[in-house]
N, C-alpha and C positions, 0 to 999 in steps of 0.2 A: 871757427876763429872769432865769431861774433861774441860768444860767451867769454872768451879770454879777454877781449877788448873791454867788455863791460866790467870785468872784475879788476883790471889793473890800471886803466887810464882814467883816474879821477883827480880832481884838484884837491888841494889841502882842505878847502872848505866843504868838501863832499859833493861838489857839483860836477857831474860827468862832462868831460870835454869831448870824448869820442865814444860812440856806441856803434855796435855792429848792426848792419842791415842785411837783408838778403842780397842786395845788389852792391854791397860795399860798406863804406863808412859814412857816418854822419857827424860833422863837427858842430857841437852845440855851443854857439856863441850868443844865443838870445839872452838879453838882460845882463850882459857882462861888459865891463870896460875892455875894449878891444885890445889896447896896447899890452896890458899885463897878461891878458888871456892868450894872446898870440905867443908871447914869450914863454908862457907855461906850456903851451902846446908844443913848441919847439923843443923844450927840455924833455917832455914826456916821450916824444918820437925818437929823440936821440938815445934813449935808454935801450931800445931794441931797433937799431937802424934797418935791419933786413927783414923784420917781422911783417911789415905792412907793404913791402914792395910789390908793385903790380896791382894795388887796390885803387878803386875810384871812390871819390868822396863827394858828399853834398854838404855845403855850409849853410847852417840854419842861423839867421841873424835875428829872427823874431820881428819885433816892431822897429828896430833901429836900422838905419841905412848906413852901411860902411862907406868909407871914402875909397877912391880909386887906389890910393897908396896902401890902405889897409888890405884891400882885396889882393893887390900885387904881392904884399908881404905874406899873406896866407897861402897864396899859390906857390910862392918860393919855398916856404917851410914844408909844405906837403911834397913838393917835387923833390926836395933834398932827401926825403924818406922814401921816395919811389912811389908816392901816391899822387894820382891825377885828380885835380879839382874839376869835377864834371859839371856841377850845377849849383845854383843858389836857391834858397827858400826863405820865405818870410812874408810879412804883411806890410812892410814899409813902402810908401809911394816912391817910385823911381828905381826900385830894385830891379825891375824887369829891363829898364834901359841900361842900367849898369852891367847886368849880365850879358845883354846883347853886345855891348861895346867890348866885353872881354871874350866874346865867342863862347859863352857858357849858356847852358839851359837855365830855366827859371821856373819855380813853382811858387805862385803867389797865394798866400793863405788869407782867409778872412780875419780881420782884426778881432781880438777877443773883446766882448762887451765890458765896459768899465762900470763899476759900481761906486757911486759917490757917497761919501759918508754923510753928506747933508740930507740924503733921502731917509736916514734913520732918525727917529725921535730921540729926545734926551733920555727917556725912560728905557729905550732899546739899547742905547750906547752905554748906559750905566745900570748895572743890576743892583747896586747898593741901595738906591732909593726903593726899588721894588721889594727887596728883602726886608727893609725897615718897615715898609707899609704892611707887609704880611705879618711881621712880628707884632705890630701894634694891633692889628685886627684880631689875632689870636688872643692877645692879652685882654682886649675888651670883651671877647666872647666868654673867657673864663670868669671875668668879674660878674657877668650877667648869669653865670651858671649854665652857659650853653656849651656845646661841644666845640673843640678847637677847630674842627673842619665843618663847614656848612654842609648839611646833609640835604639831599633832594627830598622834597615832600611828595610822596606818591599816594595819591588818593586811591582807596580801594575801589575796585570795579564792582558795580552792582551785578550780582549773578542774574542770568536770564531767568525770567519767570517760566515755570514749568506748566504745561497745559496737558490735560488729559485728552488723549486722542483715542477715539474708539476704533478698534480694529474692524475692518470690513467683515461682514458675515461670511462664514465659510460654507462649505458644502458637506452634508452628511451623506456618506456613501454606504448603502446597505445592500450587500450581495446575498439575498435570501428571499424566499417567498414569505409574505405577511399573511398569516391565517386570520380567520375571523376573531375579533376581540383584541388583536394586537394593534398598537398605535405607534406612530413615530411623530414626535413634535420637535421642531428644530428652528433656531433663529438663523435663517439663511436658506440655502437651496437643499433639496432632498433628491437624491438619485437612488433608485431602487433597481437592482438587476434581479428581476424575478417578477412573479405575479403578486397582485394585491387583491386578495380574495374578498368576497362580500363580508361585511362586518368589520373589516380592517379600516384603519383611519390614518391619513397622512395630513399633517398640518405644518406648513412652512411659511416663513415671512417672505421668501423669495419664490423661485420657480420649483416645480415638481416634474421630475422626469422618471418615467417608468419604462424600463426595457423588458416589457412583458405585458400581461393583461391587467388593466386597472378596472377592477369590478367593485372596489370598496368606495370609501368617501375620501375626497381630496380637496384640501383648502389651501390655495396658494395666495401669497400677498396678505397673510393673516393680520398684519398690522396696518392695512390700508393701502398697500401698493397695488394700484389698479393696473400697472404695467406687467405684473407677474403673469406667468403662463403655465399651462399644464400640458405635458407631452406624454404620449403613451404609444406603444406598438399597437395595442388594441384598447381603444377608449370605450369602456362599457361601465362607467362609474355609476354607483347608486346615487351619489350626489356630488356635484361640482360646485366649488365656491372660489371666487377670485375677489379679494378685498371684501366689499359688501354685496357683491352680486352673486346670485344663486341661479343655477340652471334648473328651472322648474319643469320645463316641457319634456315630455317623453320623446325619445328618438324612435323612429320606425325601425323595424328589424333590419339588420344588415344582411345583404346578400353577397355571397362570394367570400373570398379570403379577406381577413382583416387587413387594413392598411394603417400605417402610422398617422396619427392625427394630433392636432394642437387645439387647445381651448384658450380663449382670451376674452377679456371684457370688451363689450362693444354695444353702444346704443342702449345703455341701461340694463344689459343682460350679458349672457355668455354665449359666444359664437364658437362653433367647432368646424374646422376645415381640415382637409387633408394636408399633411405636413408639406407635401410638394407644392401646394397652392399658397402656403404662407408667405413664401418669398415673393411671389408675384403681387400679393396684396400689399406688402411693404414697399416694393418698388414702384407701385402705382401711386404712392404718396398718401394712401388712405391709412390712417393710424388705426390699429386694431382696437385701441381703447378710446 
């Protein structure tokens, strides 16, 4: 029924007098002269006198406060159509007392904020001056040979400077035995999986690791890195060099099975220790170099 009410009960000026709600009807009297509005409501209800019978209505007066006679006339018009005036709604002061006096419910709404025209500037209230100023500005720009619309000046960004970054030295991995006369030179570490026979030579700027018997010549830290080391499963090199240090002394013959060893620069020479002892030397705080 609410959709039917919205479609047929309108005033001549297009202002809805009645609209459907879930719980009944709402009489919209806010912002209207009450006397002609009530007459118009009475005429609209009379067109279908039995259609609204049994409904309950809420009268919305908005910000205006009706008189007791206006309220009585409204109740009589609705009652004649079989509609019960149940409550009042609006934001006017005193509406709640008026509803209580008539035995009606009341829903008080917050008043809508008012916007004063004095808060707007002259330029905001009149666009004519703004358009005129814009036309004058465009004309002056054309006389100066400029574009009609001011364009933003964007400064080009200076590209970041490129720097050459050297890649860290890699590791040369050689899985074969080096025979006498063969050499491996590498900027970085060298790892050999196999033996290095007498007469073979290894030169690296980093560490040298031999998973086998090192019997040739090995030079680690060839560019002056005294922290470089040489590791081998069996360390029996003809000559060991680390940075500028050379192992000159001869080692006594080894007894028993060979054990992995490490060579490092220390006290102006090269020291050789069992690999299992190297960790305890570092943990003790004594630097191998």
